[in-house]
N, C-alpha and C positions, 0 to 999 in steps of 0.2 A: 720578408714574411715568415712570421714567428714560426708557423709550425714548422715548415722547414728547418728550421734550425736543432725542432725536438725530435726526431724522431718517431722517437719511443714514449712522445706525449702526444695525447686526442685532444682536439681543440674543436670545440663545440660553438654555437652561438643562438639561442633560442630567441628572438624576436617575439611581444608582447605588445594587446593594445588593451589595456586594465582602465578604468574608473578616468576615462575622455585621456590616455597619458600616455604617450610608447616609452617603452624600455628592453632591457635586453639581458637575460640568464648568460652567462657564459659559465660554460666549465672545463675543466680541467682534467684529465685521468691522465692515468700514468702507472708506471711499477717500475720506475727507475727513481727515488725519492729524492735524489740530486737534482735532474734534470728536470725532474717535475717542477725543483722550490724556483730553478731558472726561471721555466717560463714564465711562471706564476707570477713573478716579478717583473718578469718584462710585459706582459698583458696589464699588469696592473699599471707601469711604468706609461704603456699607450692610452689604460684610459685614463690617465688627469692627462694628457697632456691632450688629447680630444675634448675633453669636457672644459679647460682654461681657452678652449678657442675659438 
């Protein structure tokens, strides 16, 4: 789980249904810039991987 690897950051997802489509807003927050950057990159990679499958 990505969140477990980045304890100083908070990761949240907010699903929505708009214009007959489902989507999600993903939010990452934290005060350790380096950790937050790494978490963002890992989440981006996961989203890319899931969108290709």
